[in-house]
N, C-alpha and C positions, 0 to 999 in steps of 0.2 A: 533546571532541573523537575519540572515538571516535563518536557519529553523523552528527556531517558527515563523517569518512572513509566509513562508511555507506555515505552519499549525494555524497561520491565515487566510491565504486563504485561505484552505480548509475549514477552517470549522470546523477545529479539535479542537482549541483553539481561547479563549480569550482575549482579552488585557481590564488591566483599565490603564489610567492614578494615576498619583500624586502620595506622598509620600509610602503608601503603594499600592500602583500599581505596576503589572505585569503579566502574566502569569494565566492564568487557564484552566480546559480541556472545552470543549464546551458541553457537550456533557458527563453524565455515564459512565466512567470510561469500563465497561459492552458493554457498546455501541459501542470502539472506539478499533476497526481491527487491529491486526496490518499489514493486507491489506491497512486495509483503509491509513494511516499513510507511506507502503512505495510508495501506490500509489500512493499523495503528495510530497514528496519528488522525489520520481527516476521517478515516470511516469507506465503508465501498469506493469503488472507481466507477461504478454507472454516473451515469447523468439525473438519470432521474429514480425514484424505490421501485416501481413494476420492472424495470432493466434490472434489478439488484442481481446477483446468485446467492451473496450472503445477507444480505438483508434485507428479500423481496418485504412487497406493502404494497396496494393497488395504488394510484397515484388519485389524488380526493376529486380533481375534476374531469375524472376519462368516469365514466359510469362501465365498459368492458371495453379489458383490455384487449379481449379476443378481436376485437373489432375494432381497435385503435387506431389512426393509421402512420401516427407518431413512433407505437412504441417498437416496430418491426426499429427502424431505424437508430432507435435508440439503445435493440438490443446490438446492433451491430457493430454502433460506436461504442461498446462495451468490451464486447471484448475485440475490436483492436485496441483499446488501450494496455484492456489487459494482458492480451500477447508479444505488447511491445514492455512494459513495466514489469510481466516477467521473468524475459527475457535480460534481461539486467541487472544484475547482483551485483554488489558491493567489488566485488573480488573485480570486474569485467569495466565498473569503474574505476575503481584508480588503475585498475591496468591501462587503460584506453584514454583518459583525461588527461589532458598537456597537469605539468607540475603547475600548483597554486602559486602565487606570486602576488605580492602586499606589495604594490605599489607605493 
């Protein structure tokens, strides 16, 4: 229930009350990416706050992000992860995934 509420709070799900109530997607599955879901549940995709686009803040251990030798690698990693996760939508996952089987 907590996960569903987090997704609702981030406008990925809508809920309805009553006997026929429940949760449904707030947008078509083609419009909801894995990046959207991960950001809603876990926060920014970046490995460090100094590399985040949505929640930037300087790292405590780094005196100057402009001269940090690790910062470019962290930004590149965030860009690569974002490119993959933003390219995978719920529709794509449903279309390309093998059928789920309970053994």
